BAFI-3210 file (N, C-alpha, C; in Angstrom, 3 decimals, decimal comma, padded with zeros to 6 digits):
// residues 126
n [1|2|3|4|5|6|7|8|9|10|11|12|13|14|15|16|17|18|19|20|21|22|23|24|25|26|27|28|29|30|31|32|33|34|35|36|37|38|39|40|41|42|43|44|45|46|47|48|49|50|51|52|53|54|55|56|57|58|59|60|61|62|63|64|65|66|67|68|69|70|71|72|73|74|75|76|77|78|79|80|81|82|83|84|85|86|87|88|89|90|91|92|93|94|95|96|97|98|99|100|101|102|103|104|105|106|107|108|109|110|111|112|113|114|115|116|117|118|119|120|121|122|123|124|125|126]
n.u [-059,441|-058,631|-059,690|-060,212|-060,852|-061,474|-061,401|-062,074|-062,045|-063,203|-064,416|-062,303|-060,602|-058,255|-054,879|-055,424|-055,690|-055,997|-056,549|-056,348|-057,540|-057,002|-058,282|-057,286|-058,355|-058,670|-056,296|-052,834|-051,672|-049,063|-047,942|-048,283|-047,423|-048,374|-050,355|-051,345|-053,525|-054,963|-057,820|-058,916|-061,780|-062,382|-059,780|-056,921|-056,258|-053,860|-050,648|-049,916|-048,553|-046,511|-045,873|-043,551|-043,667|-042,538|-042,610|-040,393|-039,581|-040,554|-042,264|-042,927|-045,111|-043,983|-045,668|-046,822|-044,869|-043,293|-045,580|-047,473|-047,759|-047,180|-048,010|-047,958|-049,734|-049,217|-050,443|-053,018|-053,793|-053,797|-053,319|-052,161|-052,758|-051,478|-052,327|-051,183|-051,148|-052,982|-054,089|-056,233|-055,903|-055,463|-057,849|-059,813|-060,844|-059,632|-057,788|-057,033|-054,563|-053,294|-050,639|-049,150|-046,910|-044,739|-042,519|-040,102|-039,737|-042,159|-043,864|-045,283|-047,157|-050,414|-051,636|-050,211|-051,203|-053,380|-055,461|-057,992|-059,480|-062,746|-062,637|-062,347|-063,689|-061,960|-062,112|-060,897|-061,276|-060,885]
n.v [022,093|025,093|026,538|029,489|030,952|033,766|035,301|037,262|039,996|043,373|046,124|048,499|050,624|053,253|052,407|050,002|046,354|043,573|040,202|038,486|035,558|032,898|030,176|027,404|025,144|022,116|021,614|020,705|022,473|023,301|023,588|026,087|029,476|032,123|035,038|038,390|040,886|044,167|046,317|049,508|051,716|053,126|052,887|051,183|047,658|046,636|045,328|043,663|041,737|038,724|035,201|032,577|029,184|027,434|028,972|030,250|032,615|035,996|038,951|042,416|045,174|048,543|050,228|048,765|047,512|046,412|046,699|044,830|041,250|038,290|034,848|031,229|028,158|024,981|022,643|023,437|024,347|027,095|030,589|033,514|036,968|039,186|042,223|045,122|048,263|049,727|051,918|054,551|054,626|052,014|050,910|048,801|046,255|043,114|040,646|037,246|035,345|032,839|031,001|028,526|028,381|030,653|033,279|034,907|037,590|038,266|038,382|040,581|041,191|041,301|039,955|037,648|035,742|033,100|032,259|033,389|034,655|035,604|037,975|040,146|042,650|045,343|047,886|050,876|053,144|056,623]
n.w [063,435|065,046|068,072|069,897|072,967|074,726|077,994|080,961|080,667|081,455|083,477|084,887|087,195|086,477|086,995|088,084|087,868|085,612|084,554|081,650|080,019|077,701|076,272|074,436|072,000|070,092|068,649|069,135|071,774|072,370|069,930|068,966|068,504|070,522|070,668|071,668|070,634|070,269|069,869|069,712|069,791|066,631|065,863|064,418|064,601|066,976|067,844|070,894|072,593|072,526|072,810|072,620|071,299|073,138|075,344|076,149|075,027|074,775|073,650|073,624|072,965|072,971|074,357|076,381|077,740|080,666|082,146|081,357|081,265|079,562|079,597|079,529|079,993|079,572|080,479|080,878|078,459|077,975|077,547|079,146|079,946|081,952|083,217|084,497|086,294|084,753|082,143|080,903|078,128|077,507|077,042|075,114|072,755|073,360|071,724|071,392|069,735|067,447|065,945|063,985|062,432|062,221|061,641|063,729|063,089|062,201|064,268|065,332|063,471|062,471|060,343|060,092|061,745|061,752|063,359|065,542|068,524|069,824|071,099|073,964|076,013|077,415|079,657|080,862|083,326|084,030]
ca.u [-059,645|-058,271|-060,648|-059,659|-061,908|-060,922|-062,219|-061,358|-062,174|-064,124|-064,222|-061,373|-060,114|-056,855|-053,975|-055,823|-055,164|-056,873|-055,864|-057,091|-057,210|-057,401|-058,215|-057,116|-058,796|-058,715|-055,002|-051,821|-051,414|-047,631|-047,526|-048,658|-047,020|-049,605|-050,225|-052,481|-053,682|-056,102|-058,375|-059,724|-062,777|-061,874|-058,349|-056,555|-055,824|-052,446|-049,951|-049,674|-047,487|-046,488|-045,047|-043,159|-044,292|-041,965|-042,759|-039,093|-039,366|-041,696|-041,997|-043,992|-045,171|-043,399|-046,726|-047,232|-043,683|-043,145|-046,881|-048,182|-046,957|-047,808|-047,522|-048,771|-049,795|-049,472|-051,359|-054,379|-054,012|-054,229|-052,368|-052,638|-052,217|-051,608|-052,233|-051,071|-051,010|-053,769|-054,335|-057,411|-055,549|-055,464|-059,217|-059,888|-061,177|-058,387|-057,930|-056,025|-054,257|-052,406|-050,031|-048,296|-045,694|-044,566|-041,161|-040,060|-039,860|-043,576|-044,641|-046,143|-048,007|-051,691|-051,988|-049,443|-051,910|-054,602|-056,517|-058,345|-060,636|-063,843|-062,305|-062,923|-063,614|-061,294|-062,387|-060,177|-061,830|-059,909]
ca.v [023,532|025,639|027,473|030,307|031,612|034,688|035,711|038,055|041,430|044,057|047,536|048,686|051,994|053,479|051,919|048,665|045,183|042,536|039,092|037,860|034,170|032,416|028,721|026,923|023,767|021,640|021,116|020,674|023,840|023,606|023,810|027,432|030,765|032,774|036,483|039,242|042,159|044,937|047,305|050,546|052,291|054,064|052,683|049,902|046,632|046,772|044,273|043,876|040,870|037,378|034,233|031,490|027,885|026,870|029,919|030,781|033,945|036,898|040,249|043,327|046,517|049,516|050,866|047,924|046,918|046,719|046,688|043,614|040,025|037,155|033,550|030,127|026,954|023,887|021,671|023,969|024,874|028,472|031,683|034,570|038,312|039,922|043,652|045,946|049,711|050,009|053,307|054,694|054,328|050,567|050,512|048,192|044,837|042,345|039,417|036,201|034,831|031,684|030,660|027,350|028,529|032,096|033,721|035,894|038,957|038,492|038,250|041,738|041,437|040,611|039,088|036,404|034,841|032,612|031,917|034,507|034,539|036,528|039,235|040,477|044,093|045,899|049,318|051,474|054,460|057,568]
ca.w [063,527|066,344|068,654|070,963|073,726|075,726|079,121|081,944|080,464|082,334|083,765|085,989|087,317|086,131|088,020|088,482|087,167|085,091|083,911|080,571|079,727|076,385|076,221|073,071|071,804|068,720|068,201|070,184|072,227|072,340|068,546|068,558|069,039|070,965|070,773|072,030|069,934|070,781|068,949|070,345|068,867|065,649|065,621|063,836|065,536|067,237|068,557|072,322|073,070|071,956|073,529|071,733|071,558|074,364|076,445|076,507|074,455|074,729|073,025|074,011|072,406|073,901|075,138|077,508|078,347|082,088|082,797|080,969|081,224|078,914|080,046|079,017|080,820|078,635|081,091|080,793|077,101|078,211|077,568|080,019|079,833|083,195|082,911|085,699|086,090|083,554|081,801|080,033|076,738|077,316|076,722|073,784|072,698|073,325|070,967|071,470|068,406|067,411|064,667|064,129|061,639|062,102|061,928|064,812|062,590|061,877|065,503|065,611|062,295|062,699|059,221|060,202|062,646|061,116|064,318|066,419|069,388|069,572|071,744|075,254|076,205|078,590|079,773|081,986|083,610|084,611]
c.u [-059,341|-059,344|-060,010|-060,807|-061,276|-061,927|-061,386|-061,436|-063,160|-063,792|-063,333|-060,938|-058,652|-055,965|-054,276|-055,245|-056,288|-055,999|-056,786|-056,606|-057,692|-057,185|-058,212|-057,549|-058,706|-057,408|-054,021|-051,390|-049,947|-047,102|-047,666|-047,896|-048,308|-049,387|-051,496|-052,397|-054,853|-056,551|-059,286|-060,698|-062,131|-060,411|-058,104|-056,141|-054,312|-051,906|-049,753|-048,469|-047,597|-045,583|-044,774|-043,810|-043,798|-042,219|-041,466|-038,804|-040,667|-041,271|-043,195|-043,942|-044,613|-044,451|-047,135|-046,052|-043,529|-044,454|-047,644|-047,213|-047,759|-047,182|-048,421|-048,637|-050,187|-050,473|-052,809|-054,722|-054,443|-053,054|-052,998|-052,016|-052,513|-051,351|-052,269|-050,934|-051,767|-054,045|-055,590|-057,109|-055,392|-056,861|-059,309|-060,534|-059,861|-058,652|-056,737|-055,812|-053,290|-051,880|-049,086|-046,969|-045,502|-043,133|-041,177|-040,228|-041,291|-044,454|-045,616|-047,111|-049,300|-052,018|-051,224|-050,137|-053,214|-055,770|-056,712|-059,512|-061,667|-063,595|-062,994|-062,666|-062,903|-061,540|-061,726|-060,703|-060,788|-060,388]
c.v [023,995|026,614|028,177|031,044|032,452|034,931|036,614|039,558|042,039|045,516|047,669|050,150|052,081|053,098|050,512|047,580|044,294|041,413|038,475|036,424|033,819|030,905|028,277|025,460|023,394|021,076|021,175|022,089|024,221|023,827|025,258|028,524|031,519|034,278|037,142|040,523|042,894|045,952|048,237|051,117|053,303|053,917|051,323|048,932|046,746|045,615|044,654|043,049|039,498|036,500|033,058|030,176|027,269|027,726|030,603|032,166|034,729|038,215|041,128|044,620|047,488|050,105|050,054|047,312|047,367|046,720|045,400|042,433|038,923|035,868|032,469|028,928|025,807|022,887|022,118|024,497|026,331|029,442|032,830|035,908|039,037|041,391|044,438|047,411|050,161|051,493|053,399|054,360|052,829|050,042|050,031|046,826|044,086|040,989|038,503|035,627|033,655|031,464|029,496|027,496|030,012|032,457|034,807|037,316|039,287|038,523|039,392|042,057|040,627|039,634|037,760|035,354|034,372|032,375|033,050|034,132|035,612|037,892|039,404|041,958|044,426|047,404|049,848|052,895|055,342|058,116]
c.w [064,945|066,801|069,832|071,650|074,823|076,851|080,016|081,755|081,443|082,475|084,990|086,019|086,905|087,309|088,480|087,602|086,667|084,556|082,877|080,391|078,327|076,368|074,764|072,989|070,335|068,201|069,372|070,541|072,063|070,922|068,119|069,285|069,334|071,134|071,275|071,196|070,574|069,738|069,720|069,320|067,921|065,311|065,001|064,932|065,722|068,066|070,016|072,781|072,420|072,824|072,595|072,151|072,853|075,591|076,825|075,988|074,441|074,101|073,305|073,186|073,444|074,841|076,365|078,253|079,790|082,852|082,536|080,961|080,563|079,447|079,454|079,931|079,898|079,182|080,961|079,411|077,131|078,141|078,360|079,636|081,139|082,895|084,218|085,330|084,845|083,404|080,929|078,571|076,467|076,978|075,284|073,900|072,504|072,682|071,197|070,071|068,495|066,007|064,880|063,394|061,364|062,458|062,988|064,295|062,176|063,117|065,743|064,471|062,413|061,570|059,245|061,063|062,001|062,082|065,326|067,309|069,062|070,201|073,084|075,526|077,511|078,576|081,036|082,173|084,300|085,950]
res [q|v|q|l|v|e|s|g|g|g|l|v|q|a|g|g|s|l|r|l|s|c|v|v|s|g|r|t|f|s|s|y|t|m|g|w|f|r|q|a|p|g|k|e|r|e|f|v|t|v|i|s|r|s|g|g|s|t|y|y|a|d|s|v|k|g|r|f|t|i|s|r|d|t|a|k|n|t|v|y|l|q|m|n|s|l|k|p|e|d|t|a|v|y|y|c|t|a|a|s|d|i|s|t|f|m|w|s|r|s|h|a|y|p|y|w|g|q|g|t|q|v|t|v|s|s]
***
């Protein structure tokens, strides 16, 4: 069974930065495509970004492109989400996700990911 544990959330002013981490345990980290989704109060969960198993490919939602960066460290079984130039609309619970067998055209679909972390709250004040 795969376990994902996020950390790094918090309260930050608009324009600030945060780095989220997600540690993966239970199976071979390099076997998983890793993604981040977020859910704001009263809204549906939405795709943020994804990184391929090798780390060679990434994909971002238009709303975060140029501000957020996803990366992974195989030695630490960890995926990161560096968030810069944060905006109040980035406020949400951020979830780390993993999938071992997922097509690229499914990368932004939450139902394609069987493994989820518990989420970490990010609040951006104006």
